[in-house]
N, C-alpha and C positions, 0 to 999 in steps of 0.2 A: 489825292486819296482815288479810289478806282470805283465802281458801282456796279455791279453788273449788264447786263444791259444783251439784247439777241445780236447786238453786231458783234459779239466775243464766242456767239457759239456757233459752232464746227461740224454743227448738225450731226451729233451720238448724244441721244440723251445721257448716257454713263461718262460720258467727259464731262460735256455742259456738267451737266450736274455733278464730276467731283472742280468744277472749277471757280465754278458758285460759292465751295466749302471753302478753297485756297482764297478768296475773296473774303470767306467772315474771322478769315482769321489775319485776315489781311485787315480787314474790320477791327477788330482786336486794339489792333497794335496803334493802328490812328484813335480809339480812345484812352488807350493809357496815356499816350502825347495830348491831346485835348485836354486830362484828369493831371499832367504831370506825378504820374504816379510812377518813378521811375525807381521802380526798387528790385533790387537784382532775385526778387521770386518771382516775379514779373515777369525781367529776365526771363531766367531760364522755362519758365512755362511757356511764352511764345515759340518763343527757340526747339524746344518741347517739340510743342503743338505742332510748326513747319516741320519739324524733320521726321518725324510721325507722318506727317500726312504727308509727305512728299515723297515719303519713300513707298505707301499704295501709290496713290497715284502714279507717279512715275514705272514699280510696276507694271498697273493696270497698263495703259499705255504700252510699255516697252513688250507686254504677252500679246499685246496685237498688232506688234509688227511685225514679232516676230510668227506671228502665227498667220497671217496673212502675209509674208514676203516682202516687207517694206522697204522696198529700193533705196529709202534713205534713213533708215534701221539709225546704220551706224553716227550720222548727223544729228539728227536729234537724239538719240542716244549720248551725243558729248552733249548737246544742249544740257540735259537731265544734272549730266555729270557735272555741270559746273555747279549747276546752285548747288548739290548735295553738298559740294568742297565745300563752298562757300555756311553753309547751314552749320555742317561735322564740325570746321575748323571756328567757331567762334569761341574763343573762351569768354565765355561772361562774367566769371571770377579775374577776370587780371582787366574791366573797364575802368576808369579815369575816370569818362563821364558817361557816363547812365542813357543820359541825354542825348547826345548829340548822337549814340548807337541805334535810339526807335528813328531817327529820324533818319538817320544814313540808313539804317534799313530799310524802314518802308519807303525812301525813295527806289531802292537798287530793285526791290520788289512786286513794286507795282511799273518801276520799266521792264523789269525781266518777264515777270506774266504776262503786260502785254505786249513786250512783239514776241514774244514765243508763244503765245494763243494767236496771232491775228497773221502770224509769218507761217508756222511751224505748225506748231499743230492743226492750223487752217488746211493746207497744205495733208497732212495726213487726218483729215477730214472725207476732204475729195476724195483723197483715195478711196476709201470706206464705200462710200457713196459710189464713186463709181464700180465697187468690185461687190458692188451689192452684199458691204458685212456689216451694217447699221443696224 
């Protein structure tokens, strides 16, 4: 499980707000697991929410990085692309064990998001703060 705390803040209000929304989507996934409501409608819904929101969030961050000539744009975008690829290539109707999908997806997302925010996004936040671009 992941919940928002100030530890995750990258000191950029919009990025922090977007991260909070991503965490809310992950919390929906946790709720489905607790209720054991493993139907394909829920899978499609959660995958679509993730795909749509990461598109918005990643584009926002990438546009900031381009606008301010962020020196680690390529590395940061590569991490975004890894998650994009994972979500876009989820074939929900080919899943044999939806309960495993939910659990594996939750573990992956919590790990990915935590590591990404704490390392890569914090580095971006420091750059934007140092450049006065907050």
